[in-house]
N, C-alpha and C positions, 0 to 999 in steps of 0.2 A: 232574246238570243239564247239558244240552248247551250248548256255547258258541255259541249261535245268536242273532244280534241280532234284537230285536223291531223294531217300526216305527221307534221313535225311539232305543232303546238300553236300557241296564240300569243301575239305581241300586242301591247297597248302603247299608244303614243299620247302625250298631252303637251300643251303649251301653257306656260304660266308667266305672270308678270306683264310688263308692258309689251305691246305689239311692236314688231319691227318688220321691215321688208326682208324676206328670206325664210320666214316660218313655213309658209305653204310649200316652197320648194324642198324644205327639209322633210316635211311630212310626206311629200311625194317620193323623195329619195328613199326613205325607210320603207314605205308601203310597197312600191313597185318591186324592190329587191326582195322583200320578205315574201310577198305573194309568189314570186317566181321561184323562190327557194322552198315553197310548200307550206308556208305559215299563213294563218288567218290573222288579220290586223283589225283592231278596233281603235277608234279615236275617242279618247276621254274628253268630254266637253267641259269648258270653263276651268281648265287647269285642275288643281287639286280639289276644287269644289265638286267636280263631277264624281270623284272617288269618295268624297264625304257623303254625298247626297243619295247614293245608290240605295235602293230598297231591295233587300235580298228575298225577293219573292218572284217566282217565274211568271206570275200573272200580272205583276206590277208594270206600269208604264215607266220605263227608264230611258225613254227616247231623249229626254233633256240632258241625260248624263253620259251617254255614249252612243256611237254609231259604228256600224260595220263599214270598213273602208274597202274600196275597190280601185282597180287601175283606172277605170273610166272616170271615177269621181276625182281622184287626185290629179289626173292629167289635166282636167278642166281647170282646177284651181292652182296648179303648181306654178304657173307663171305670174300669179297675182300677189299683191301685198297683203299684209295683215295675217291673221290666222282664222281659217274658216271653222276651226274647232272652238274658237273663242278663248278667252283667258280670264284670269282673276288674280287677286292678291291673297287668296285663301291660304292659310297655313294650318293644316289639320292638327298640329300639336298645340295650337293656340286659338281655339274657336270660341268666340264670345257667345254667351247664352242666347242672345237674340238670333244668332246664325246657326244654332244647332238644328238640324232637320227635324221636322215635326215628329217623325216616327222614332226619334231618339231622345226626345226631350224628357221622357220619364226616366231615362237612364243617366243623362248628363245634366246636372242642375247647377253646376258651379258657374261663377261669373266668367271664367275662362276654362275651357275643357280640352283635354288631349284626346282626340278622336282617332289616334293612330291604330288602336285595336280594331276599330271599324274599317279603316282603310285596308288593313291586312286581310280581314275577312272578306271585304268586297273584292279584292284582287283574287282571292281563292274562289269566290262565288262566280266571278267572270272567267275563271280558268286561265288566268294570265301567267304565262311562263316567263316573259320578260317585259319589263316596263321601261319605256324610253321617254323620259321627260326632257323637254326642250325649254331652257330658261336661263335666267341670270343667277347670281350668287344666292339670292333669297330663295327662289324656286328650287335651286339645286341643293341648297342646304338641307331642305326636307328630304330630298332624294338620298342624301347621305344618311339621314335617320332611318329611312326604309331599308337601305342597304345593311345597316347595322342590325336591323330587326329581322334580317334573313331574306328579304325580297331580292330578286335578281333585277338589278338596275343598271342601265347604261345611259349616261347623260350626254346631252348635246348642248354646248354653250351658246347662249344668245343674249346679247345686250348691246345697245348702241354705244354705251359707255366703254365697252371693251375691257371691263374690269373683273372678269372671272379669272381667278388664278389658274395656272397650269396650262394655259394656251396663249399663243400670240394673237389669236384672232377669235372673235365672237360674231355670230351672225347678226347683221344689222349695222355693224360699225362702218363699213365702206360706204353704204348708201347714206348714212348720216353725215359722214365727212364730205361726200360728194355734194349733197344738198346744201350743206353749210357753206361750202365754197361758192356754189352757184348763186345762192340767195344773197350772200354777202357782196359778191360782185355786182349783182343787180341793184342792191340798195346803194351802192357807191354813187350811182347817177343822181339820186336825190341828195345825198350828203354833199356831193360836189356842187350841185346846183345852188344849194343854200349855204355853202361854206360852213359846215357844221361838224361836230364830232358825231360819229356813228357808233352807237353802243348796241351790240347784239348779244343777247343772252342765249346760251346753248345748254343742253343737258350736261350733267356731270355732277353727281352728288359728292362723291369722294375722290373721283379720278378726273383729271383734266385733259384726257386724250382728245376729246371732241373739240376742245378749244385750241390745243397745242398744235395738232396736225394741220388744220386749216391755216393757222397763222404761219406755220413753216412753209406752207404751199403758197404764201403770198396773199391770202385773203384778208389779213389784218396787219396793222402795224404792231399791235400789242395784244397780250392776252393775260387774264388773271385766272388762276386755277385753284382748286380746293387745297392742294398740297402745300401751299405757301401763303400765309397772310400777307396782304399787300398794303402799301401806304397810299391812300387816295391822293394825297398831294403829289407824290412821286408819279403816279399814273397820269395825273393832270399835266404835270410839267412835261412829261414825255409826249403826250398827245398834242400839246401846244407846239412843241418842237416839230413833230411830224406834220401838223397842220400848216405851220409856217413855211416849211420847205416843199410842200406839195403845191405845184402850180395852180391846182384847182381849189386849194385851201379847204381840205378836209382831212380827217384821220379816223382810223377804225380800231376799235378794241373788241375782242371777243371775251365774253364774261361767262365762266362756268356758273351754273346755278348754285353750286355749293361753295364758291369762292367767298372768302371772308376778309374784310379789311382788318388791319391791326386793331385789336381791342374790340372788334365787333363780333357778331354772331351770324349764323345762317339766316337767310330770309325765307320765311314760310308764307305760303298763300293760304294754308289752312293749319289749324293747331291740332286737329284730330290725328292720331297715329293709326297707321295701318297695322295689319296682323304681324308685320315684321318690325314694328317699332319705329317706322319712319313717318315723319310729318311731310306733307306735300310741299315741295320747294316751289318757289316762284316769286318774282318781284325784285331779284337781286339787281337786274339791269335797271329797273326803275330807280332804286336807291342810288346806284352809282351814277346814273344820269343826272339826278338832282344835285348830287355833290359836285360833279364835274362842272356843271353849269354855274353853280354858286361860287366856286373857287377859281374858275378860269381867269377872271380879271387879274389875279395875283401874278400870273405868268404871261399876261398878254396886254401889257401896258394899260391896265385898268379897264380893258374892254372885255365884255362877256362874249363867250362862244356858245351858241345854242347847240342843242343836242337832238339828234334823231335816235329814238330808242325803239328797238324791235326785239320781241321774244319769239324765237323760231318755234319752240315748242313742238307740237305734233306735226308741223309741216315737214320735219326731217324724218318722221317715223311712219308717215302715211304713204300710200301709193305703192308703185311697183319697185321691186329690187333692182339694183344695178347689176352689172355683169358679175362682179365678185360675189355679191349676195345671191346670185342665181347658181353659181358654180360650187362655191364652198358648201352650202347646205346639202346639195346632192351628194357631194363627197362625204360629208359628215354622216349622212344617212346610211351610205354604203359601209362606212367604217363601223358604224354601230351594228350592222348586220353581220359583218365579218366576225365581230366579237361574239354575237349570238351563235353563229355557226361553229365557233371554236369552244362554246360552252363557258365563256368567260363573262363575269359580271363585276359590278363595283368599279366601273371604269368611266372616265370622261374622255370622249374623243377630242382631239386637239390638233392644232397646227403649231409645230415647233420648228423654228429656224427654216421656214419655208417648206417643211415636209409634214405630211399627215401622220398622226401618231395617236396614242392613247396613254392616259396616265391614271393613277388611282383616284377614285372619286373624292377621297378624303381631302385632296388638295383644295377643294372648293372652300372648305371651312378652316383651312390651316393658316390663312393669312389674308391680308388685303392686297389687291393688285392696284398700284397707284404709280404715278409718274415719279421716276427717279430724279428728284429736283437737282441734285448735285451734278448729274450727268447731262440732263436735257433741258434745264430751265434756268435762264439768266435772271436771278432774283432782283438785280438792280435795273436791268433794261426791260424786264417784264416781257420777255419774248423767248422763243425756243433757242436752245443752245446745243450745238453739235460741232464736232471737229471734222468728222469724215463720215461718208456714207459707205465706205468700203467694208464689205462683209457684214453689213447690217441687214436685218430682216426687212421685208417689204414696207411695213409701217413704222420703221425706225424705233422711236421711243415708246411705241405701243406694244412692243414685244414683252414677253414675260421673262 
């Protein structure tokens, strides 16, 4: 690709972190509007990794690192799930020696290396006027770094956990909640047929929105979330009560992957940390299921209640987006282009109180967005708490 400016300039888009339905519609939203406004658009492949790996040589093959985007291309993929640009957990400010590109290994020899100077030079090499990263709080935390380094950045929030501060909604959340409700209702038939507890593990490292909202919608009797340590015996007592009053003799609990019993710790499926310092969560539902089965006789006349245990995992993040995750990404993409046309940068596009808006990008690293336990979670009954829906945002307790 030649470094030749088009009429107005060049915009780059990337997607980082976990895939969710709605990423491709967001890429489409940015690209179509940008091209029609006179910009050239390139897609950075594999998140921040594509910007790290670029070889600044006009003769080099950088096809693995970026693509020129067109209306025809994004129209084909805009209705599909996942991200056709691919993604990664790369953090350019913390690149392990083994992941430093071959052409930079003579320059960076530490165990962990800050390759931000290379990223900035690569943006200049590509002639990027504006960078639009689409991601969660980890991906966008590095976008904040680039903004402070002088790059023109406009961020789009994406995460099924809905935990990016500054916005009521993140791309992927609606599809995640929709799928969780659908799959939980489907699994009820097995739980009822065998008169068991149904334990379903859902995503949510620090924020319990993906467990709380489906429970509020009637998908489960109880839920445990990362924001409040729970007592396993109290959970079992409540589930036995729900089981006993249900004519089909079953009860359901949604378990956030990051929920922790009193005196316990998070459950990890792997001990290795990613570039953002996170170990891979998984197995919380397994642990809780074993505990519930073991102590159920205490609350059930010395009779054990068996458990059906299911981890939804990637089933809620694969496949096509629902209606909201088709509409909001298109709007977010257009919001980003509005800011480009006004010459603004260092912003996060957002939904606030049901209206599209934008906020300073620094909000991403200013705090954690989690469930307000006092307002929305009954810590004794282990279920959502709310007094009224009047004047509340669409997703109630998931607003910021």
